[in-house]
C-alpha atoms as an extended CHARMM CRD file, in Angstrom:
* protein
*
       109  EXT
         1         1  MET       CA              1.9260000000       32.0070000000      -15.1040000000  PROA      1               0.0000000000
         2         2  SER       CA              1.1250000000       29.7500000000      -17.8830000000  PROA      2               0.0000000000
         3         3  ALA       CA             -0.9820000000       26.7310000000      -17.6330000000  PROA      3               0.0000000000
         4         4  ASP       CA              2.0630000000       24.5650000000      -17.8300000000  PROA      4               0.0000000000
         5         5  ASP       CA              3.5890000000       26.6320000000      -15.0910000000  PROA      5               0.0000000000
         6         6  LYS       CA              0.9610000000       26.1020000000      -12.7590000000  PROA      6               0.0000000000
         7         7  GLN       CA              0.6350000000       22.4150000000      -13.5390000000  PROA      7               0.0000000000
         8         8  ALA       CA              4.3530000000       22.1920000000      -12.5940000000  PROA      8               0.0000000000
         9         9  VAL       CA              3.6120000000       24.0060000000       -9.3530000000  PROA      9               0.0000000000
        10        10  THR       CA              0.8340000000       21.7870000000       -8.6670000000  PROA      10              0.0000000000
        11        11  ASP       CA              2.9420000000       18.6630000000       -9.3470000000  PROA      11              0.0000000000
        12        12  ALA       CA              5.5940000000       19.7840000000       -7.1480000000  PROA      12              0.0000000000
        13        13  ALA       CA              3.2830000000       20.5410000000       -4.3020000000  PROA      13              0.0000000000
        14        14  ILE       CA              1.6990000000       17.1350000000       -4.4560000000  PROA      14              0.0000000000
        15        15  ALA       CA              5.1330000000       15.4240000000       -4.6780000000  PROA      15              0.0000000000
        16        16  ALA       CA              6.2680000000       17.3020000000       -1.7240000000  PROA      16              0.0000000000
        17        17  ILE       CA              3.0890000000       16.2380000000        0.4430000000  PROA      17              0.0000000000
        18        18  TRP       CA              3.6380000000       12.5610000000       -0.7100000000  PROA      18              0.0000000000
        19        19  GLU       CA              7.2850000000       12.7960000000        0.3710000000  PROA      19              0.0000000000
        20        20  LYS       CA              6.4920000000       14.1750000000        3.7050000000  PROA      20              0.0000000000
        21        21  TYR       CA              4.2830000000       11.2850000000        4.4770000000  PROA      21              0.0000000000
        22        22  ARG       CA              6.6990000000        8.7730000000        3.1220000000  PROA      22              0.0000000000
        23        23  ASP       CA              7.7470000000        7.2580000000        6.2780000000  PROA      23              0.0000000000
        24        24  LEU       CA              3.9050000000        6.7630000000        7.2410000000  PROA      24              0.0000000000
        25        25  ASN       CA              3.3820000000        5.2390000000        4.0830000000  PROA      25              0.0000000000
        26        26  ASP       CA              6.3340000000        2.8170000000        4.5110000000  PROA      26              0.0000000000
        27        27  GLN       CA              4.9830000000        1.8550000000        7.8280000000  PROA      27              0.0000000000
        28        28  ARG       CA              1.7240000000        0.6630000000        6.0610000000  PROA      28              0.0000000000
        29        29  ILE       CA              3.4530000000       -1.4230000000        3.6370000000  PROA      29              0.0000000000
        30        30  ARG       CA              5.5940000000       -3.1560000000        6.3780000000  PROA      30              0.0000000000
        31        31  ALA       CA              1.9270000000       -3.6290000000        8.2990000000  PROA      31              0.0000000000
        32        32  ILE       CA              1.1490000000       -5.5210000000        5.1180000000  PROA      32              0.0000000000
        33        33  GLU       CA              4.3060000000       -7.5990000000        4.7170000000  PROA      33              0.0000000000
        34        34  ARG       CA              3.8630000000       -8.3350000000        8.2450000000  PROA      34              0.0000000000
        35        35  VAL       CA              0.4720000000      -10.0160000000        7.4220000000  PROA      35              0.0000000000
        36        36  ALA       CA              2.2860000000      -11.9420000000        4.6720000000  PROA      36              0.0000000000
        37        37  GLN       CA              5.1150000000      -13.2870000000        6.9560000000  PROA      37              0.0000000000
        38        38  ALA       CA              2.3770000000      -14.2470000000        9.5010000000  PROA      38              0.0000000000
        39        39  VAL       CA              0.3320000000      -16.2210000000        6.9820000000  PROA      39              0.0000000000
        40        40  ASN       CA              3.5500000000      -18.0430000000        5.8100000000  PROA      40              0.0000000000
        41        41  ALA       CA              4.6020000000      -18.9480000000        9.3660000000  PROA      41              0.0000000000
        42        42  GLY       CA              0.9420000000      -19.9100000000       10.2950000000  PROA      42              0.0000000000
        43        43  ARG       CA              0.5910000000      -17.2290000000       13.0090000000  PROA      43              0.0000000000
        44        44  LEU       CA             -1.8490000000      -14.7900000000       11.7940000000  PROA      44              0.0000000000
        45        45  THR       CA             -3.5290000000      -13.1370000000       14.4000000000  PROA      45              0.0000000000
        46        46  GLU       CA             -6.9560000000      -11.1450000000       14.2950000000  PROA      46              0.0000000000
        47        47  GLU       CA             -4.7140000000       -8.2820000000       15.4980000000  PROA      47              0.0000000000
        48        48  ILE       CA             -2.2810000000       -8.5350000000       12.7110000000  PROA      48              0.0000000000
        49        49  ARG       CA             -4.9570000000       -9.2990000000       10.0210000000  PROA      49              0.0000000000
        50        50  THR       CA             -7.2500000000       -6.1990000000       11.1580000000  PROA      50              0.0000000000
        51        51  TYR       CA             -4.1260000000       -3.7440000000       11.3990000000  PROA      51              0.0000000000
        52        52  GLY       CA             -2.7300000000       -5.0100000000        7.8820000000  PROA      52              0.0000000000
        53        53  GLU       CA             -6.2640000000       -4.6770000000        6.3910000000  PROA      53              0.0000000000
        54        54  GLN       CA             -6.6940000000       -1.2930000000        7.8250000000  PROA      54              0.0000000000
        55        55  GLU       CA             -3.0720000000        0.1000000000        6.8380000000  PROA      55              0.0000000000
        56        56  ALA       CA             -3.7100000000       -1.1730000000        3.1160000000  PROA      56              0.0000000000
        57        57  HSD       CA             -6.8790000000        0.6490000000        3.1080000000  PROA      57              0.0000000000
        58        58  LYS       CA             -5.2580000000        3.8620000000        3.9700000000  PROA      58              0.0000000000
        59        59  LEU       CA             -2.4310000000        3.2400000000        1.6360000000  PROA      59              0.0000000000
        60        60  ALA       CA             -4.7870000000        2.7360000000       -1.1360000000  PROA      60              0.0000000000
        61        61  GLY       CA             -6.6960000000        5.7850000000       -0.5130000000  PROA      61              0.0000000000
        62        62  ALA       CA             -3.5680000000        8.0570000000       -0.0030000000  PROA      62              0.0000000000
        63        63  ALA       CA             -1.7220000000        6.8290000000       -3.0000000000  PROA      63              0.0000000000
        64        64  GLY       CA             -4.9480000000        7.2200000000       -5.3620000000  PROA      64              0.0000000000
        65        65  SER       CA             -5.4690000000       10.6210000000       -3.7310000000  PROA      65              0.0000000000
        66        66  PHE       CA             -1.7610000000       11.6000000000       -4.9480000000  PROA      66              0.0000000000
        67        67  GLY       CA             -2.1060000000        9.9260000000       -8.4850000000  PROA      67              0.0000000000
        68        68  TYR       CA             -0.1980000000        6.8770000000       -7.6360000000  PROA      68              0.0000000000
        69        69  GLU       CA             -2.5410000000        4.5120000000       -9.2620000000  PROA      69              0.0000000000
        70        70  ASN       CA             -0.4310000000        1.5360000000       -9.3810000000  PROA      70              0.0000000000
        71        71  ILE       CA              0.3250000000        1.7250000000       -5.3570000000  PROA      71              0.0000000000
        72        72  SER       CA             -3.2520000000        2.2890000000       -5.0900000000  PROA      72              0.0000000000
        73        73  ASP       CA             -4.3360000000       -0.4960000000       -7.1200000000  PROA      73              0.0000000000
        74        74  LEU       CA             -1.7730000000       -3.0650000000       -5.4860000000  PROA      74              0.0000000000
        75        75  ALA       CA             -2.7380000000       -1.8710000000       -2.0030000000  PROA      75              0.0000000000
        76        76  ARG       CA             -6.4090000000       -2.1010000000       -2.7860000000  PROA      76              0.0000000000
        77        77  ASP       CA             -5.9010000000       -5.9700000000       -4.0670000000  PROA      77              0.0000000000
        78        78  LEU       CA             -3.8500000000       -6.6900000000       -0.9790000000  PROA      78              0.0000000000
        79        79  GLU       CA             -6.6850000000       -5.2180000000        1.3720000000  PROA      79              0.0000000000
        80        80  LEU       CA             -9.2340000000       -7.7170000000       -0.1920000000  PROA      80              0.0000000000
        81        81  MET       CA             -6.9850000000      -10.4920000000        0.1590000000  PROA      81              0.0000000000
        82        82  ILE       CA             -6.1390000000       -9.6050000000        3.8200000000  PROA      82              0.0000000000
        83        83  ARG       CA            -10.1160000000       -9.0430000000        4.3080000000  PROA      83              0.0000000000
        84        84  ASP       CA            -10.8820000000      -12.5350000000        3.2630000000  PROA      84              0.0000000000
        85        85  LEU       CA             -8.3820000000      -13.9990000000        5.6020000000  PROA      85              0.0000000000
        86        86  PRO       CA             -8.5640000000      -16.6160000000        7.3440000000  PROA      86              0.0000000000
        87        87  ALA       CA            -11.7080000000      -17.7900000000        5.6270000000  PROA      87              0.0000000000
        88        88  ARG       CA             -9.9000000000      -18.0280000000        2.0130000000  PROA      88              0.0000000000
        89        89  PRO       CA             -6.1660000000      -17.8500000000        2.5480000000  PROA      89              0.0000000000
        90        90  PRO       CA             -4.4840000000      -16.4110000000       -0.5150000000  PROA      90              0.0000000000
        91        91  ASP       CA             -1.9860000000      -18.2920000000       -2.5610000000  PROA      91              0.0000000000
        92        92  GLY       CA              1.1210000000      -17.4970000000       -0.5780000000  PROA      92              0.0000000000
        93        93  ALA       CA              3.3710000000      -16.9080000000       -3.8070000000  PROA      93              0.0000000000
        94        94  GLN       CA              0.7160000000      -14.3280000000       -5.3130000000  PROA      94              0.0000000000
        95        95  PHE       CA              0.2620000000      -12.7400000000       -1.9510000000  PROA      95              0.0000000000
        96        96  LYS       CA              4.1720000000      -12.2710000000       -1.8140000000  PROA      96              0.0000000000
        97        97  ALA       CA              4.5050000000      -11.0640000000       -5.3910000000  PROA      97              0.0000000000
        98        98  LYS       CA              1.8100000000       -8.5420000000       -4.8620000000  PROA      98              0.0000000000
        99        99  ALA       CA              3.4410000000       -7.2880000000       -1.6860000000  PROA      99              0.0000000000
       100       100  ALA       CA              7.0200000000       -7.0790000000       -3.1910000000  PROA      100             0.0000000000
       101       101  ALA       CA              5.2530000000       -5.3090000000       -6.3800000000  PROA      101             0.0000000000
       102       102  LEU       CA              3.8380000000       -2.8420000000       -3.9260000000  PROA      102             0.0000000000
       103       103  ARG       CA              7.0630000000       -2.2070000000       -2.2430000000  PROA      103             0.0000000000
       104       104  GLU       CA              9.0480000000       -1.8440000000       -5.3570000000  PROA      104             0.0000000000
       105       105  ALA       CA              6.4230000000        0.7480000000       -6.8950000000  PROA      105             0.0000000000
       106       106  PHE       CA              6.7860000000        2.7600000000       -3.4520000000  PROA      106             0.0000000000
       107       107  LYS       CA             10.4470000000        2.8030000000       -3.6910000000  PROA      107             0.0000000000
       108       108  GLN       CA             10.1260000000        4.4140000000       -7.4720000000  PROA      108             0.0000000000
       109       109  SER       CA              7.5320000000        6.7520000000       -6.1850000000  PROA      109             0.0000000000
């Protein structure tokens, strides 16, 4: 088996594992989106904030491990924004745009 063939097998295995956990990662994105909704509605609770931060952290790590750097970077940015809540509320438009970009990047993965 050539090096290219081995790489193709590895890439296919990684893609299959990413796909296996697609629903879990979608749930993580929904947790981040719930934070954005709560912030915009003025109803952010510590429970929503903490859960969103944890899920953003997990998504950033998982995406990075599977080579989805864009998803990882966006999730990490959102994690840091959530961590600073409510002491430093994010720009609502920027937070919403990052969350939308994350969702779009995930759809394309």
